C-alpha positions in Angstrom: 259.0 212.8 156.8 256.9 216.0 156.7 256.3 217.4 160.3 252.5 217.3 161.4 251.2 220.9 162.3 250.0 221.7 165.7 246.7 223.7 166.0 246.6 226.9 167.6 243.9 228.6 169.8 242.6 232.0 168.7 242.2 234.5 171.7 241.8 238.0 171.9 242.7 238.5 168.5 245.7 236.5 168.6 247.0 232.9 167.5 248.0 231.2 170.8 250.1 228.2 171.4 248.2 226.0 174.0 249.8 225.0 177.3 248.0 221.6 176.8 249.8 218.5 177.9 247.7 216.2 175.8 247.2 216.2 172.0 245.0 214.2 169.7 245.7 213.2 166.1 243.4 214.6 163.6 242.9 211.8 161.5 241.7 211.5 157.6 239.2 208.6 157.9 239.6 207.7 154.4 243.3 206.9 154.6 244.0 207.1 158.2 246.6 209.8 157.4 247.5 212.1 160.5 246.5 215.7 159.3 247.5 217.6 162.4 247.6 217.5 166.1 245.0 219.3 168.4 245.6 220.5 171.8 243.1 219.3 174.7 243.2 222.7 176.0 242.9 223.4 179.8 240.3 225.4 181.6 242.5 228.1 182.0 242.5 228.9 178.3 238.7 228.8 178.3 238.8 231.3 180.9 241.2 233.6 179.0 238.8 233.5 175.9 235.7 234.3 178.2 237.7 237.1 179.8 238.8 238.4 176.4 235.2 238.2 175.1 233.7 239.7 178.2 236.1 242.8 177.8 235.5 243.0 174.1 231.8 243.1 174.7 231.6 246.4 176.3 232.3 248.3 173.2 231.2 245.7 170.7 227.6 245.9 172.1 227.8 249.6 171.5 228.7 249.1 167.6 225.6 250.1 165.6 224.2 247.0 164.0 224.7 248.6 160.7 228.4 248.4 161.3 228.4 245.0 163.0 226.9 243.4 159.8 229.8 245.0 157.7 232.2 242.3 159.2 229.9 239.7 158.2 229.5 241.0 154.7 233.3 240.8 154.4 233.3 237.3 155.9 230.7 236.2 153.4 232.9 237.5 150.6 236.0 235.6 152.0 234.0 232.4 152.6 233.0 232.4 148.8 236.5 233.2 147.8 237.9 230.2 149.8 235.0 227.9 149.1 236.9 225.2 147.4 239.9 225.1 150.0 237.3 224.9 152.7 235.3 222.0 151.1 238.4 220.0 150.6 239.4 220.6 154.2 236.1 219.2 155.3 236.4 216.2 153.1 239.8 215.5 154.4 239.2 215.6 158.0 235.4 214.4 157.9 235.4 212.1 154.9 232.3 213.4 153.2 232.4 214.0 149.4 233.5 217.1 147.9 230.1 217.9 146.6 228.6 217.4 150.2 231.3 219.5 151.7 230.7 222.3 149.2 227.1 222.2 150.0 227.8 222.3 153.6 229.5 225.5 153.3 227.0 227.0 150.9 224.7 226.3 154.0 227.0 228.3 156.2 227.4 231.1 153.9 223.6 231.2 153.8 223.4 231.7 157.5 225.9 234.8 157.3 223.6 236.2 154.6 220.5 236.1 156.7 222.5 237.3 159.9 223.3 240.5 157.8 219.6 241.4 158.2 219.9 241.9 161.9 219.1 245.6 161.6 215.7 244.6 160.6 215.4 241.2 162.6 216.5 242.7 166.0 214.1 245.6 166.1 211.8 245.9 169.1 208.3 247.3 169.3 206.7 250.6 170.7 203.1 251.8 171.5 202.4 255.4 172.3 199.7 256.3 175.0 199.4 253.1 176.7 197.9 255.5 179.2 197.5 259.3 178.9 200.9 260.6 178.2 202.8 257.3 178.7 204.7 255.4 175.9 205.8 251.8 176.3 208.5 250.0 174.2 210.2 246.6 174.0 213.9 246.6 172.7 216.2 243.7 172.5 219.7 243.9 173.8 222.6 241.5 173.6 223.3 238.9 176.4 227.1 239.2 176.7 229.5 236.4 176.0 228.3 233.2 174.2 229.7 229.8 173.0 229.1 227.0 170.7 230.3 223.5 171.3 230.2 221.7 167.7 230.0 218.2 166.5 232.4 216.4 164.1 229.9 215.8 161.4 229.4 219.4 159.8 232.6 221.1 161.0 231.8 223.9 158.6 228.1 224.6 159.0 226.9 223.9 162.4 229.0 226.7 163.9 227.2 229.3 161.5 223.7 228.2 163.0 224.7 230.4 165.8 227.9 232.5 165.4 226.9 235.1 162.9 223.7 235.8 164.7 225.5 236.2 168.1 227.8 238.6 166.6 225.3 240.5 164.7 223.4 240.9 167.8 226.3 242.6 169.6 227.4 239.5 171.6 231.1 238.2 171.7 231.7 234.5 171.1 233.8 231.4 171.6 233.7 228.3 169.5 234.8 225.0 170.6 235.0 222.7 167.6 235.0 218.9 167.7 238.4 217.6 168.6 238.0 215.1 165.6 237.7 217.8 163.1 239.1 221.1 164.1 240.9 221.9 160.9 238.0 223.6 159.2 237.2 226.0 162.0 240.9 226.9 162.1 240.7 228.0 158.4 237.4 229.9 159.1 239.1 231.8 162.0 241.9 232.8 159.7 239.4 234.3 157.5 237.5 236.0 160.5 240.8 237.4 161.4 240.8 239.1 157.8 237.5 240.7 158.4 239.1 243.0 161.0 236.8 242.1 163.8 237.9 243.8 167.3 240.1 241.7 169.5 238.1 239.5 171.7 234.9 239.6 169.7 235.4 236.1 168.3 237.7 233.4 170.0 238.4 229.8 169.3 239.5 227.4 172.0 240.3 223.7 170.8 239.8 220.8 173.4 237.7 218.0 174.9 235.7 217.5 177.9 237.7 219.9 180.3 237.2 222.7 177.8 233.5 221.8 177.5 233.0 222.0 181.5 234.9 225.1 181.7 232.5 226.5 179.1 229.5 225.2 181.0 230.7 226.5 184.3 232.1 229.8 183.4 230.3 232.6 185.1 230.8 235.1 182.1 229.4 232.8 179.6 225.8 233.4 179.2 224.5 231.2 176.5 225.7 228.0 175.2 224.7 226.3 171.8 225.3 222.6 171.3 224.8 220.0 168.5 225.4 216.1 169.2 224.2 213.1 170.5 221.1 213.0 173.1 223.0 211.7 176.2 225.7 214.4 175.7 223.0 217.1 175.0 221.2 216.2 178.4 224.5 216.5 180.3 225.1 220.0 178.6 221.9 221.2 179.0 221.3 220.2 182.7 224.7 221.3 183.8 224.6 224.7 182.0 221.1 225.4 182.9 221.9 224.6 186.7 224.6 227.4 186.3 221.9 229.9 185.0 222.7 230.0 181.5 220.5 229.8 178.2 220.9 226.6 176.5 220.0 225.1 173.2 221.0 221.5 172.7 220.3 219.6 169.5 220.3 215.9 170.3 220.1 212.6 168.3 217.5 211.4 165.9 215.8 208.3 164.4 214.2 209.7 161.2 211.5 207.8 159.4 210.5 208.0 155.9 207.0 206.8 154.9 206.3 205.7 151.4 202.9 205.2 150.3 201.6 203.1 147.4 200.9 206.2 145.3 204.5 207.5 145.5 206.6 208.3 142.6 209.0 205.3 143.1 211.8 206.4 140.9 211.8 209.8 142.5 211.4 208.2 146.0 214.0 205.6 145.7 216.7 208.1 144.6 215.8 210.6 147.4 215.6 208.1 150.1 219.1 206.6 149.2 220.5 210.2 149.2 219.0 210.8 152.8 220.0 207.5 154.1 223.5 207.3 152.7 224.4 210.8 152.2 227.4 211.9 154.2 227.6 208.1 155.3 224.6 208.6 157.4 226.4 210.7 159.8 223.7 213.6 160.0 221.0 214.4 162.2 218.5 214.6 159.4 219.7 211.2 157.8 216.7 208.9 157.1 217.2 205.7 159.2 214.0 204.1 158.9 211.7 203.4 155.6 208.3 202.4 156.3 206.5 201.1 153.4 202.6 201.2 153.6 200.4 198.6 151.7 201.4 197.7 148.1 204.5 200.0 148.4 206.4 197.2 150.0 207.7 195.2 147.2 208.3 198.0 144.6 210.1 200.1 147.0 212.2 197.3 148.6 213.7 196.0 145.6 214.4 199.5 144.0 216.3 200.6 147.2 218.3 197.5 147.5 219.6 197.9 144.0 220.4 201.6 144.5 222.1 200.6 147.7 224.4 198.0 146.0 225.3 200.4 143.2 226.5 203.5 145.5 230.2 204.3 144.9 232.0 204.4 148.1 235.5 205.6 148.6 237.7 208.7 149.3 235.5 211.7 149.0 238.2 213.6 147.2 237.4 211.4 144.0 234.7 213.1 142.0 233.2 209.8 141.1 232.4 208.9 144.8 229.2 209.1 146.1 229.7 208.1 149.8 232.9 208.4 152.0 234.0 206.8 155.2 232.6 207.1 158.7 234.5 209.3 161.1 236.6 206.7 163.1 237.4 203.0 163.5 235.3 203.1 166.8 232.4 204.4 164.8 232.7 201.8 162.2 232.8 199.0 164.9 229.9 200.3 166.8 227.8 200.6 163.4 228.6 196.9 162.5 227.9 195.7 165.9 224.4 197.4 165.6 223.9 195.8 162.2 224.5 192.6 163.7 222.2 193.4 166.7 219.6 193.9 164.1 220.1 190.5 162.7 220.0 189.1 166.1 216.7 190.6 166.5 215.4 188.9 163.4 215.9 191.2 160.6 217.3 190.1 157.4 220.5 192.0 156.1 219.3 192.6 152.6 222.3 194.5 151.7 225.4 193.9 153.8 227.9 196.8 153.9 230.2 195.6 156.6 234.0 195.1 156.2 234.1 196.2 152.6 237.4 196.1 150.5 238.0 199.6 149.0 240.9 199.3 146.8 243.6 201.7 147.7 242.1 202.6 151.0 242.1 199.5 153.0 242.9 201.1 156.2 240.0 203.6 155.9 236.8 203.5 158.2 234.5 202.4 155.5 231.0 200.6 155.5 229.0 200.2 152.4 225.2 201.1 152.3 223.3 198.6 154.4 219.7 197.5 154.5 218.0 195.7 157.2 214.6 194.2 156.1 211.5 193.2 158.3 213.1 195.3 161.2 210.9 194.6 164.5 209.3 197.9 165.2 209.4 197.2 168.8 213.1 196.0 168.7 216.1 198.0 170.0 217.6 198.5 166.6 214.5 200.4 165.5 214.8 202.8 168.2 218.5 203.4 168.4 220.5 206.0 166.5 222.9 204.1 164.3 224.6 207.3 162.9 225.7 205.4 160.0 224.9 204.3 156.4 222.1 201.8 157.7 218.6 202.0 156.4 215.9 199.8 158.3 212.8 198.6 156.5 209.5 198.2 158.3 206.1 197.4 156.5 202.7 198.4 157.9 199.3 198.4 156.5 198.0 201.9 156.9 199.2 205.5 157.0 197.5 205.6 160.6 199.7 202.9 161.7 202.7 204.5 160.2 202.1 207.9 161.9 201.6 205.9 165.2 205.1 204.5 164.7 206.5 207.8 164.0 204.9 209.3 167.2 206.1 206.4 169.3 209.6 207.2 168.8 211.5 208.9 171.6 213.0 211.3 169.0 211.3 214.0 166.9 214.0 215.6 164.9 212.4 214.7 161.1 209.8 212.7 159.5 209.0 212.3 155.8 206.3 211.2 153.8 206.2 210.2 150.0 202.9 210.4 148.3 201.0 212.2 145.5 197.8 212.5 147.7 197.4 216.2 149.2 195.1 214.7 151.7 197.5 212.2 152.9 200.2 214.9 153.0 198.3 217.4 155.1 197.2 214.5 157.5 201.1 213.7 158.1 202.2 217.1 158.5 199.1 217.8 160.9 199.6 214.7 163.1 203.4 213.7 162.9 205.3 214.6 166.0 208.5 216.0 164.6 210.0 219.4 164.3 211.0 219.1 160.7 208.5 217.4 158.3 209.4 216.6 154.7 206.9 215.9 151.8 208.6 214.2 148.9 211.7 215.4 150.5 214.3 213.2 152.2 216.3 215.8 154.1 214.0 218.5 155.4 216.8 220.8 156.5 215.3 224.3 157.0 216.8 227.1 155.0 218.7 229.8 157.3 215.6 232.0 157.0 213.7 229.3 159.1 214.7 228.0 162.6 216.1 224.4 162.7 213.5 222.7 164.6 213.5 219.4 166.7 211.2 217.7 169.0 211.3 215.5 172.0 214.6 213.8 172.9 216.0 215.5 169.7 216.0 218.9 171.3 216.5 220.4 174.8 215.8 224.1 175.1 213.1 226.7 173.8 214.8 228.6 171.0 216.6 226.8 168.1 219.4 227.8 165.8 219.1 230.1 162.7 216.8 232.8 161.8 214.3 234.7 164.3 214.9 231.9 166.9 218.8 232.7 167.0 217.8 236.3 167.2 215.8 235.7 170.1 218.2 233.3 171.7 221.2 235.8 171.5 219.0 238.8 172.9 217.1 239.8 175.9 214.2 241.8 175.8 213.8 245.0 177.9 210.4 246.8 178.4 210.6 250.6 178.7 207.7 252.7 180.1 208.1 256.5 179.8 206.2 259.4 180.6 207.4 262.9 179.7 204.3 265.2 179.6 203.8 267.3 182.8 200.1 266.4 183.2 199.4 263.4 185.6 198.0 260.2 184.1 196.7 257.1 186.0 198.8 254.2 185.7 197.4 250.8 185.7 
């Protein structure tokens, strides 16, 4: 029997065997095969990474931005060259299809490309003669050591919402990947090592809660980025902020799609299905509620039900598969229990994906696409993040009622409208209380040159990942007031 590899940490430019006493199996969710063992690193190893990063910061911040981005250019090329292998690794440990995994890494590369523009993005401002002979300027400087605590659902992409911007701005960095899916970041760091980055600039520590708490409490770590569920986001935000750190925490979601009677139903159905069932519903921008307005009810309900039944479910390595498994058997049980909760509240299980038989993968964590009809808008299932391939159908009479439903939700990550009416679209984008809005779009995921917005219980902090928000998050502004002429001037 082939020996299962044990993963290492990457600290101060070296691969290190952890001193952990506890390890977790990394499981392929489609086959339940053990892919590797990941150490639950102790706090002392977070401390080592933080100290290495703090030591490296002294010289890294003095490296010109034009030189810092050269490492990112090298990384971009390495990611492109290894795209197929990285995508396959994501599929193996996360379960999504190869097409989805490839798309995920494309978005990661996109963020590296945008961060390469840091010589322009990080520029400050200057105004001469704010008073006679006095000039004033605002410059941006890096914070120091920063860290990311990443989730399981996008092991390749999400660290890149933060890491390339932090490095380009002159910070040093620590990544703590999800212990469920640590293999992708292990391979990314092998590529980072090939770029020739100075020792200590970028570090990898595997682990679980002890490692997370050590990151939250370490005095040399100045900024923390997190993506995950809302309860954990609240915990991380409150503990890190109490320690005086900058924090950005992306939380959960309950994303609605509103379908008006004038929508293109063929397009709408295809897009809604991809949004609800893509990545097995395990993404913070997955559609979880479809609200039909007026006469849209019958046409959309019939179409989405047929589409859900036909979706091909299986091992994501199979090119014909359209949807893979959920991440763990615990997730599968939780999702199936929530489907039953919806039925207990009065919803009809129009398409039931529970306990499917996937030939050849009977041990896998599979759920087929599921549709709950006539969901109670005031019920628990209408406000609970399921994080699985389950779409709840609600019918309302007017767009005003639909927008009111959107705005009553505790979350505010995404809301989408399907219509051919420009007036309705403008009303929706103006009034809907969500940070990412889609018009005839099912997954309103911002490109890397826009920040990844989120409102209400979907985000805790002030500055989001990606683009100019990331640059602001990873820098601190300094205002300098200078007077050089000998003649006296009156200051304000």
